[in-house]
C-alpha atoms as a printed R data frame, in Angstrom:
    type eleno elety resid chain resno       x      y      z
1   ATOM     1    CA   UNK     A     1 129.919 55.949 57.299
2   ATOM     2    CA   UNK     A     2 130.188 53.069 59.991
3   ATOM     3    CA   UNK     A     3 127.458 50.710 59.669
4   ATOM     4    CA   UNK     A     4 125.541 49.591 62.760
5   ATOM     5    CA   UNK     A     5 124.681 45.968 63.256
6   ATOM     6    CA   UNK     A     6 122.019 44.144 64.928
7   ATOM     7    CA   UNK     A     7 123.281 40.637 66.114
8   ATOM     8    CA   UNK     A     8 120.687 38.002 65.855
9   ATOM     9    CA   UNK     A     9 119.210 37.828 69.379
10  ATOM    10    CA   UNK     A    10 119.227 34.708 71.601
11  ATOM    11    CA   UNK     A    11 116.311 32.156 71.618
12  ATOM    12    CA   UNK     A    12 115.362 33.326 75.030
13  ATOM    13    CA   UNK     A    13 115.413 36.859 73.907
14  ATOM    14    CA   UNK     A    14 113.454 35.886 70.945
15  ATOM    15    CA   UNK     A    15 110.478 34.754 72.787
16  ATOM    16    CA   UNK     A    16 110.498 37.649 74.904
17  ATOM    17    CA   UNK     A    17 110.159 39.975 71.826
18  ATOM    18    CA   UNK     A    18 106.875 41.637 71.340
19  ATOM    19    CA   UNK     A    19 105.636 43.126 68.236
20  ATOM    20    CA   UNK     A    20 103.373 46.350 67.973
21  ATOM    21    CA   UNK     A    21 101.293 45.960 64.843
22  ATOM    22    CA   UNK     A    22  99.851 49.477 63.794
23  ATOM    23    CA   UNK     A    23  96.977 49.630 61.191
24  ATOM    24    CA   UNK     A    24  96.530 53.285 59.780
25  ATOM    25    CA   UNK     A    25  93.325 53.192 58.040
26  ATOM    26    CA   UNK     A    26  90.711 55.741 56.643
27  ATOM    27    CA   UNK     A    27  87.262 54.579 54.931
28  ATOM    28    CA   UNK     A    28  88.383 50.592 54.637
29  ATOM    29    CA   UNK     A    29  85.074 49.063 55.860
30  ATOM    30    CA   UNK     A    30  85.255 46.775 53.121
31  ATOM    31    CA   UNK     A    31  89.018 45.202 54.379
32  ATOM    32    CA   UNK     A    32  89.311 46.251 58.060
33  ATOM    33    CA   UNK     A    33  87.085 43.248 59.478
34  ATOM    34    CA   UNK     A    34  88.801 40.517 57.662
35  ATOM    35    CA   UNK     A    35  92.339 41.884 58.229
36  ATOM    36    CA   UNK     A    36  91.755 42.376 62.100
37  ATOM    37    CA   UNK     A    37  90.462 38.901 62.294
38  ATOM    38    CA   UNK     A    38  93.601 37.633 60.813
39  ATOM    39    CA   UNK     A    39  95.855 39.845 62.876
40  ATOM    40    CA   UNK     A    40  93.945 38.518 65.849
41  ATOM    41    CA   UNK     A    41  95.089 35.163 64.736
42  ATOM    42    CA   UNK     A    42  98.487 36.500 64.350
43  ATOM    43    CA   UNK     A    43  99.231 37.863 67.855
44  ATOM    44    CA   UNK     A    44  97.420 34.464 69.356
45  ATOM    45    CA   UNK     A    45 100.697 33.109 67.730
46  ATOM    46    CA   UNK     A    46 103.517 35.734 68.179
47  ATOM    47    CA   UNK     A    47 102.239 37.972 70.820
48  ATOM    48    CA   UNK     A    48 102.053 41.727 71.111
49  ATOM    49    CA   UNK     A    49  99.245 44.076 70.248
50  ATOM    50    CA   UNK     A    50  97.468 45.578 67.515
51  ATOM    51    CA   UNK     A    51  96.670 49.219 67.232
52  ATOM    52    CA   UNK     A    52  94.310 50.576 64.757
53  ATOM    53    CA   UNK     A    53  94.596 54.258 64.120
54  ATOM    54    CA   UNK     A    54  91.488 55.842 62.345
55  ATOM    55    CA   UNK     A    55  91.989 59.077 60.434
56  ATOM    56    CA   UNK     A    56  88.337 60.144 60.567
57  ATOM    57    CA   UNK     A    57  86.379 57.194 58.592
58  ATOM    58    CA   UNK     A    58  82.911 57.844 57.677
59  ATOM    59    CA   UNK     A    59  81.914 54.546 56.363
60  ATOM    60    CA   UNK     A    60  81.747 52.423 59.573
61  ATOM    61    CA   UNK     A    61  85.240 51.455 59.670
62  ATOM    62    CA   UNK     A    62  85.814 52.776 62.923
63  ATOM    63    CA   UNK     A    63  82.615 50.617 64.364
64  ATOM    64    CA   UNK     A    64  84.130 47.507 62.519
65  ATOM    65    CA   UNK     A    65  87.302 47.922 64.626
66  ATOM    66    CA   UNK     A    66  85.733 48.868 67.952
67  ATOM    67    CA   UNK     A    67  84.040 45.498 67.751
68  ATOM    68    CA   UNK     A    68  87.193 43.523 67.423
69  ATOM    69    CA   UNK     A    69  88.682 45.904 70.137
70  ATOM    70    CA   UNK     A    70  85.805 45.084 72.229
71  ATOM    71    CA   UNK     A    71  86.269 41.248 71.732
72  ATOM    72    CA   UNK     A    72  90.112 41.023 72.263
73  ATOM    73    CA   UNK     A    73  91.985 43.084 74.843
74  ATOM    74    CA   UNK     A    74  95.134 43.226 72.557
75  ATOM    75    CA   UNK     A    75  93.326 45.340 69.971
76  ATOM    76    CA   UNK     A    76  93.442 49.042 70.563
77  ATOM    77    CA   UNK     A    77  91.755 51.765 68.698
78  ATOM    78    CA   UNK     A    78  92.960 55.255 68.389
79  ATOM    79    CA   UNK     A    79  91.665 58.397 66.333
80  ATOM    80    CA   UNK     A    80  93.850 60.280 64.432
81  ATOM    81    CA   UNK     A    81  92.297 63.921 63.835
82  ATOM    82    CA   UNK     A    82  95.062 64.808 61.610
83  ATOM    83    CA   UNK     A    83  94.354 62.039 59.192
84  ATOM    84    CA   UNK     A    84  98.148 61.513 57.997
85  ATOM    85    CA   UNK     A    85  99.521 58.155 58.209
86  ATOM    86    CA   UNK     A    86 102.842 58.993 59.370
87  ATOM    87    CA   UNK     A    87 101.276 61.036 62.330
88  ATOM    88    CA   UNK     A    88  99.100 58.280 63.121
89  ATOM    89    CA   UNK     A    89 101.889 55.778 63.479
90  ATOM    90    CA   UNK     A    90 103.954 57.869 65.440
91  ATOM    91    CA   UNK     A    91 101.028 58.327 67.858
92  ATOM    92    CA   UNK     A    92 100.648 54.506 68.237
93  ATOM    93    CA   UNK     A    93 104.286 54.233 68.866
94  ATOM    94    CA   UNK     A    94 104.169 57.003 71.603
95  ATOM    95    CA   UNK     A    95 101.564 55.467 73.420
96  ATOM    96    CA   UNK     A    96 102.090 51.672 72.925
97  ATOM    97    CA   UNK     A    97 105.871 51.665 71.909
98  ATOM    98    CA   UNK     A    98 107.369 50.875 75.555
99  ATOM    99    CA   UNK     A    99 105.511 47.494 75.683
100 ATOM   100    CA   UNK     A   100 107.129 46.303 72.089
101 ATOM   101    CA   UNK     A   101 110.419 45.499 70.590
102 ATOM   102    CA   UNK     A   102 109.444 45.615 66.935
103 ATOM   103    CA   UNK     A   103 107.157 48.040 64.643
104 ATOM   104    CA   UNK     A   104 105.122 46.303 62.056
105 ATOM   105    CA   UNK     A   105 103.208 48.520 59.883
106 ATOM   106    CA   UNK     A   106 100.208 46.964 58.234
107 ATOM   107    CA   UNK     A   107  98.404 49.008 55.484
108 ATOM   108    CA   UNK     A   108  94.666 48.219 55.613
109 ATOM   109    CA   UNK     A   109  94.304 48.459 51.614
110 ATOM   110    CA   UNK     A   110  96.520 45.628 51.008
111 ATOM   111    CA   UNK     A   111  96.326 41.653 51.546
112 ATOM   112    CA   UNK     A   112  99.007 39.660 53.600
113 ATOM   113    CA   UNK     A   113  99.814 36.195 53.608
114 ATOM   114    CA   UNK     A   114  98.593 34.099 57.022
115 ATOM   115    CA   UNK     A   115 102.122 33.899 58.233
116 ATOM   116    CA   UNK     A   116 103.179 37.597 57.307
117 ATOM   117    CA   UNK     A   117 104.279 38.853 60.664
118 ATOM   118    CA   UNK     A   118 105.733 35.425 61.819
119 ATOM   119    CA   UNK     A   119 108.018 35.545 58.780
120 ATOM   120    CA   UNK     A   120 109.078 39.077 59.291
121 ATOM   121    CA   UNK     A   121 109.834 38.230 63.115
122 ATOM   122    CA   UNK     A   122 111.957 35.296 61.687
123 ATOM   123    CA   UNK     A   123 114.012 37.422 59.809
124 ATOM   124    CA   UNK     A   124 114.251 40.107 62.627
125 ATOM   125    CA   UNK     A   125 115.885 37.435 64.885
126 ATOM   126    CA   UNK     A   126 118.501 35.843 62.012
127 ATOM   127    CA   UNK     A   127 119.599 38.843 59.810
128 ATOM   128    CA   UNK     A   128 121.741 41.633 60.621
129 ATOM   129    CA   UNK     A   129 119.230 44.466 59.834
130 ATOM   130    CA   UNK     A   130 117.266 47.119 61.934
131 ATOM   131    CA   UNK     A   131 114.409 47.252 59.320
132 ATOM   132    CA   UNK     A   132 112.915 44.416 57.175
133 ATOM   133    CA   UNK     A   133 111.148 45.355 54.021
134 ATOM   134    CA   UNK     A   134 108.984 43.325 51.495
135 ATOM   135    CA   UNK     A   135 108.150 43.167 47.813
136 ATOM   136    CA   UNK     A   136 104.587 44.253 46.872
137 ATOM   137    CA   UNK     A   137 102.510 42.687 44.070
138 ATOM   138    CA   UNK     A   138  99.628 44.631 42.706
139 ATOM   139    CA   UNK     A   139  96.438 42.829 42.023
140 ATOM   140    CA   UNK     A   140  93.181 44.026 40.563
141 ATOM   141    CA   UNK     A   141  89.594 42.671 40.723
142 ATOM   142    CA   UNK     A   142  87.636 44.944 38.223
143 ATOM   143    CA   UNK     A   143  88.845 45.777 34.617
144 ATOM   144    CA   UNK     A   144  90.543 48.957 35.364
145 ATOM   145    CA   UNK     A   145  92.001 48.063 38.663
146 ATOM   146    CA   UNK     A   146  93.498 44.746 36.958
147 ATOM   147    CA   UNK     A   147  95.033 46.909 34.113
148 ATOM   148    CA   UNK     A   148  96.588 49.337 36.725
149 ATOM   149    CA   UNK     A   149  97.933 46.372 38.604
150 ATOM   150    CA   UNK     A   150  99.377 44.878 35.391
151 ATOM   151    CA   UNK     A   151 101.432 48.227 34.808
152 ATOM   152    CA   UNK     A   152 102.604 48.536 38.159
153 ATOM   153    CA   UNK     A   153 103.946 45.140 38.104
154 ATOM   154    CA   UNK     A   154 105.738 45.892 34.935
155 ATOM   155    CA   UNK     A   155 109.063 47.692 34.053
156 ATOM   156    CA   UNK     A   156 107.214 50.590 32.445
157 ATOM   157    CA   UNK     A   157 105.016 50.986 35.705
158 ATOM   158    CA   UNK     A   158 107.871 50.523 38.410
159 ATOM   159    CA   UNK     A   159 111.233 51.278 36.630
160 ATOM   160    CA   UNK     A   160 112.705 48.004 37.920
161 ATOM   161    CA   UNK     A   161 112.292 48.963 41.422
162 ATOM   162    CA   UNK     A   162 113.692 45.923 43.563
163 ATOM   163    CA   UNK     A   163 110.896 45.760 46.102
164 ATOM   164    CA   UNK     A   164 108.058 45.430 43.390
165 ATOM   165    CA   UNK     A   165 106.794 41.868 42.626
166 ATOM   166    CA   UNK     A   166 108.900 39.153 43.899
167 ATOM   167    CA   UNK     A   167 112.377 40.156 45.044
168 ATOM   168    CA   UNK     A   168 115.395 38.512 45.688
169 ATOM   169    CA   UNK     A   169 116.610 39.143 49.184
170 ATOM   170    CA   UNK     A   170 119.522 41.612 50.048
171 ATOM   171    CA   UNK     A   171 120.440 44.927 51.608
172 ATOM   172    CA   UNK     A   172 118.446 47.697 50.017
173 ATOM   173    CA   UNK     A   173 118.246 51.524 50.483
174 ATOM   174    CA   UNK     A   174 114.523 51.362 50.321
175 ATOM   175    CA   UNK     A   175 111.429 49.038 50.206
176 ATOM   176    CA   UNK     A   176 107.703 48.538 51.178
177 ATOM   177    CA   UNK     A   177 107.668 48.953 55.088
178 ATOM   178    CA   UNK     A   178 106.987 46.290 57.323
179 ATOM   179    CA   UNK     A   179 108.900 45.521 60.139
180 ATOM   180    CA   UNK     A   180 111.347 48.167 61.960
181 ATOM   181    CA   UNK     A   181 113.204 47.554 65.427
182 ATOM   182    CA   UNK     A   182 111.500 50.402 67.656
183 ATOM   183    CA   UNK     A   183 114.949 51.130 69.203
184 ATOM   184    CA   UNK     A   184 116.030 52.150 65.562
185 ATOM   185    CA   UNK     A   185 112.808 53.952 64.826
186 ATOM   186    CA   UNK     A   186 112.877 56.144 67.766
187 ATOM   187    CA   UNK     A   187 116.486 56.789 67.568
188 ATOM   188    CA   UNK     A   188 115.877 58.577 64.263
189 ATOM   189    CA   UNK     A   189 112.758 60.195 65.059
190 ATOM   190    CA   UNK     A   190 110.126 58.075 63.326
191 ATOM   191    CA   UNK     A   191 108.284 59.276 60.619
192 ATOM   192    CA   UNK     A   192 108.273 62.929 59.403
193 ATOM   193    CA   UNK     A   193 104.908 64.074 60.133
194 ATOM   194    CA   UNK     A   194 104.917 66.455 57.715
195 ATOM   195    CA   UNK     A   195 104.892 63.734 54.938
196 ATOM   196    CA   UNK     A   196 101.686 62.639 53.672
197 ATOM   197    CA   UNK     A   197 103.190 60.424 50.938
198 ATOM   198    CA   UNK     A   198 106.596 58.850 50.616
199 ATOM   199    CA   UNK     A   199 107.021 58.869 54.369
200 ATOM   200    CA   UNK     A   200 108.754 55.385 54.111
201 ATOM   201    CA   UNK     A   201 111.519 56.365 51.677
202 ATOM   202    CA   UNK     A   202 112.064 59.518 53.760
203 ATOM   203    CA   UNK     A   203 112.523 57.667 56.839
204 ATOM   204    CA   UNK     A   204 114.679 54.894 55.197
205 ATOM   205    CA   UNK     A   205 116.983 57.516 54.179
206 ATOM   206    CA   UNK     A   206 117.437 58.662 57.821
207 ATOM   207    CA   UNK     A   207 117.673 55.196 58.934
208 ATOM   208    CA   UNK     A   208 120.573 54.433 56.334
209 ATOM   209    CA   UNK     A   209 122.441 58.214 57.492
210 ATOM   210    CA   UNK     A   210 122.211 57.126 60.853
211 ATOM   211    CA   UNK     A   211 123.999 53.693 60.169
212 ATOM   212    CA   UNK     A   212 121.203 51.386 60.342
213 ATOM   213    CA   UNK     A   213 120.693 48.491 57.731
214 ATOM   214    CA   UNK     A   214 117.785 47.732 55.813
215 ATOM   215    CA   UNK     A   215 116.837 44.143 54.713
216 ATOM   216    CA   UNK     A   216 114.528 43.216 51.726
217 ATOM   217    CA   UNK     A   217 113.232 39.761 52.636
218 ATOM   218    CA   UNK     A   218 112.145 37.296 50.099
219 ATOM   219    CA   UNK     A   219 110.284 35.092 52.267
220 ATOM   220    CA   UNK     A   220 107.040 37.065 51.858
221 ATOM   221    CA   UNK     A   221 105.158 39.657 49.745
222 ATOM   222    CA   UNK     A   222 102.393 42.233 49.998
223 ATOM   223    CA   UNK     A   223  99.229 42.194 47.804
224 ATOM   224    CA   UNK     A   224  98.586 45.653 46.678
225 ATOM   225    CA   UNK     A   225  95.085 46.449 45.286
226 ATOM   226    CA   UNK     A   226  95.544 49.679 42.864
227 ATOM   227    CA   UNK     A   227  93.174 52.528 42.522
228 ATOM   228    CA   UNK     A   228  90.378 51.264 40.492
229 ATOM   229    CA   UNK     A   229  89.498 54.515 38.520
230 ATOM   230    CA   UNK     A   230  91.630 56.485 36.164
231 ATOM   231    CA   UNK     A   231  90.906 59.668 38.337
232 ATOM   232    CA   UNK     A   232  91.893 58.055 41.646
233 ATOM   233    CA   UNK     A   233  95.201 56.781 39.938
234 ATOM   234    CA   UNK     A   234  96.027 60.064 38.748
235 ATOM   235    CA   UNK     A   235  95.431 61.961 42.070
236 ATOM   236    CA   UNK     A   236  97.439 59.215 43.820
237 ATOM   237    CA   UNK     A   237 100.402 59.416 41.557
238 ATOM   238    CA   UNK     A   238 100.330 63.178 41.672
239 ATOM   239    CA   UNK     A   239 100.573 62.877 45.660
240 ATOM   240    CA   UNK     A   240 103.598 60.422 45.190
241 ATOM   241    CA   UNK     A   241 105.391 62.957 43.206
242 ATOM   242    CA   UNK     A   242 104.986 65.414 45.584
243 ATOM   243    CA   UNK     A   243 106.138 63.249 48.369
244 ATOM   244    CA   UNK     A   244 109.319 62.167 46.380
245 ATOM   245    CA   UNK     A   245 109.993 65.774 45.447
246 ATOM   246    CA   UNK     A   246 109.701 66.655 49.461
247 ATOM   247    CA   UNK     A   247 112.007 63.828 50.109
248 ATOM   248    CA   UNK     A   248 114.714 64.994 47.484
249 ATOM   249    CA   UNK     A   249 114.401 68.676 48.601
250 ATOM   250    CA   UNK     A   250 114.437 67.815 52.339
251 ATOM   251    CA   UNK     A   251 117.939 65.996 52.233
252 ATOM   252    CA   UNK     A   252 119.347 67.626 49.137
253 ATOM   253    CA   UNK     A   253 119.503 64.488 46.979
254 ATOM   254    CA   UNK     A   254 119.778 64.227 43.285
255 ATOM   255    CA   UNK     A   255 117.137 62.033 41.811
256 ATOM   256    CA   UNK     A   256 118.560 58.555 40.598
257 ATOM   257    CA   UNK     A   257 118.239 57.681 36.947
258 ATOM   258    CA   UNK     A   258 114.792 55.924 37.530
259 ATOM   259    CA   UNK     A   259 113.211 59.028 38.937
260 ATOM   260    CA   UNK     A   260 114.932 61.506 36.643
261 ATOM   261    CA   UNK     A   261 113.349 59.648 33.646
262 ATOM   262    CA   UNK     A   262 109.896 60.331 35.057
263 ATOM   263    CA   UNK     A   263 110.912 63.829 36.542
264 ATOM   264    CA   UNK     A   264 111.495 64.668 32.845
265 ATOM   265    CA   UNK     A   265 108.049 63.637 31.546
266 ATOM   266    CA   UNK     A   266 106.225 67.126 32.232
267 ATOM   267    CA   UNK     A   267 108.966 69.204 30.580
268 ATOM   268    CA   UNK     A   268 108.804 67.055 27.493
269 ATOM   269    CA   UNK     A   269 105.375 67.526 27.372
270 ATOM   270    CA   UNK     A   270 105.639 71.232 27.608
271 ATOM   271    CA   UNK     A   271 108.425 71.478 25.244
272 ATOM   272    CA   UNK     A   272 106.291 69.466 22.642
273 ATOM   273    CA   UNK     A   273 104.162 72.390 22.436
274 ATOM   274    CA   UNK     A   274 106.954 74.254 20.537
275 ATOM   275    CA   UNK     A   275 106.880 71.601 17.743
276 ATOM   276    CA   UNK     A   276 105.062 74.319 15.514
277 ATOM   277    CA   UNK     A   277 108.767 75.970 15.394
278 ATOM   278    CA   UNK     A   278 110.507 72.717 14.885
279 ATOM   279    CA   UNK     A   279 109.235 69.013 15.000
280 ATOM   280    CA   UNK     A   280 112.727 68.283 17.181
281 ATOM   281    CA   UNK     A   281 110.737 69.810 20.153
282 ATOM   282    CA   UNK     A   282 108.130 66.977 19.951
283 ATOM   283    CA   UNK     A   283 110.908 64.024 19.986
284 ATOM   284    CA   UNK     A   284 111.369 63.519 23.626
285 ATOM   285    CA   UNK     A   285 107.712 63.534 24.375
286 ATOM   286    CA   UNK     A   286 106.984 61.191 21.137
287 ATOM   287    CA   UNK     A   287 109.791 58.776 22.585
288 ATOM   288    CA   UNK     A   288 107.778 58.717 25.995
289 ATOM   289    CA   UNK     A   289 104.560 58.092 24.379
290 ATOM   290    CA   UNK     A   290 105.921 55.436 21.996
291 ATOM   291    CA   UNK     A   291 107.482 53.484 24.839
292 ATOM   292    CA   UNK     A   292 104.299 53.475 26.952
293 ATOM   293    CA   UNK     A   293 101.886 52.509 24.382
294 ATOM   294    CA   UNK     A   294 104.354 50.127 23.147
295 ATOM   295    CA   UNK     A   295 104.489 48.491 26.288
296 ATOM   296    CA   UNK     A   296 100.796 48.077 26.424
297 ATOM   297    CA   UNK     A   297 100.875 46.162 23.100
298 ATOM   298    CA   UNK     A   298 103.687 44.033 24.483
299 ATOM   299    CA   UNK     A   299 101.436 43.110 27.420
300 ATOM   300    CA   UNK     A   300  98.704 42.047 25.308
301 ATOM   301    CA   UNK     A   301 100.930 39.834 23.088
302 ATOM   302    CA   UNK     A   302 102.483 38.225 26.384
303 ATOM   303    CA   UNK     A   303  99.316 37.504 28.092
304 ATOM   304    CA   UNK     A   304  96.867 37.296 25.396
305 ATOM   305    CA   UNK     A   305  94.477 39.877 27.154
306 ATOM   306    CA   UNK     A   306  93.214 42.314 24.481
307 ATOM   307    CA   UNK     A   307  91.836 44.757 27.158
308 ATOM   308    CA   UNK     A   308  95.193 45.395 28.438
309 ATOM   309    CA   UNK     A   309  96.187 47.508 25.254
310 ATOM   310    CA   UNK     A   310  94.894 50.571 27.185
311 ATOM   311    CA   UNK     A   311  97.553 49.615 29.858
312 ATOM   312    CA   UNK     A   312  99.941 52.029 28.013
313 ATOM   313    CA   UNK     A   313  97.435 54.976 28.769
314 ATOM   314    CA   UNK     A   314  97.605 53.896 32.652
315 ATOM   315    CA   UNK     A   315 101.447 54.287 32.465
316 ATOM   316    CA   UNK     A   316 101.196 57.379 30.900
317 ATOM   317    CA   UNK     A   317  98.887 58.691 33.216
318 ATOM   318    CA   UNK     A   318 100.807 57.367 36.182
319 ATOM   319    CA   UNK     A   319 104.102 59.016 34.714
320 ATOM   320    CA   UNK     A   320 102.470 62.280 33.728
321 ATOM   321    CA   UNK     A   321 100.468 62.935 37.157
322 ATOM   322    CA   UNK     A   322 103.839 61.888 39.154
323 ATOM   323    CA   UNK     A   323 105.968 64.318 37.160
324 ATOM   324    CA   UNK     A   324 103.267 66.890 37.533
325 ATOM   325    CA   UNK     A   325 103.087 66.459 41.495
326 ATOM   326    CA   UNK     A   326 106.910 66.444 41.531
327 ATOM   327    CA   UNK     A   327 107.397 69.962 39.746
328 ATOM   328    CA   UNK     A   328 104.304 71.469 41.578
329 ATOM   329    CA   UNK     A   329 106.119 70.706 44.763
330 ATOM   330    CA   UNK     A   330 109.556 71.926 43.456
331 ATOM   331    CA   UNK     A   331 108.011 75.072 42.165
332 ATOM   332    CA   UNK     A   332 105.958 75.791 45.540
333 ATOM   333    CA   UNK     A   333 109.285 75.540 47.434
334 ATOM   334    CA   UNK     A   334 111.350 77.637 45.044
335 ATOM   335    CA   UNK     A   335 111.252 80.760 46.944
336 ATOM   336    CA   UNK     A   336 111.973 79.264 49.928
337 ATOM   337    CA   UNK     A   337 114.985 77.680 48.472
338 ATOM   338    CA   UNK     A   338 116.299 80.508 46.906
339 ATOM   339    CA   UNK     A   339 116.198 82.452 50.244
340 ATOM   340    CA   UNK     A   340 117.959 79.649 52.074
341 ATOM   341    CA   UNK     A   341 120.725 79.666 49.330
342 ATOM   342    CA   UNK     A   342 121.009 83.340 49.398
343 ATOM   343    CA   UNK     A   343 121.533 83.428 53.481
């Protein structure tokens, strides 16, 4: 496959480039005001405009964003009746994309360095890439959130994903979305509106198939605030598993080793139900449980924080929920897949 490359632009062109900063949100009243104040300082330096796409907030998020829009003519507010982030970002690009050269995606439940957009645009001008992705560091405020963050920052929680924690710069297949050149975004059709989760990885796959390059920057990272209850964490990872399955099914991709290990969690637990016939049936599940609990103990020893002992439970919940969501999606699509194969 021939790779498309983007030549670094000349200084005059760089000054003419304009970012479209899109903020999809839903019930983020606790964060949206501070975030928009920061982004207004950003566009004062780098130009461009901010578009907040609200998915039907009921906690005052829309009103807070409206105040910022009234104060700054380059802040715009849109409603997204369908609530799905991928649809909201596509809407913003459709309406305002002709006025910009780059799309910068900002997720309202994350924290960003003051110079986040500045550094992305620097990379966009100097690196042969059409998409700039970033690393993500989880951070917690209350006890459960802190435990979940610790797990997500560890190998047991992220499987060694290159864009978690502080990454090394380089070309990658996927990373946390930050900047995409609008020409490339539009050329492949934007986000798939049917994806409620994993839409970034699905778009990255299409970008790479079309010959575009994805660059993982080491200049900046995103701070992510995990779910602060175990129930919310389980629901989130269930949806992540469904999204990953949708991606693999759509593009007929075989899961990589990192994903395959988590895919097998649910089958291992189900097979363990046959341990009454032979203890061998319980071995896969016991290996998984031991690995998770052992990782939790290792975290306690390394950090000297006793409450992290339950981080192994958090890891098990993430794995099991993700695997359950994955198989739910696969099984629900199985009749359609069999019909397609037969035809």
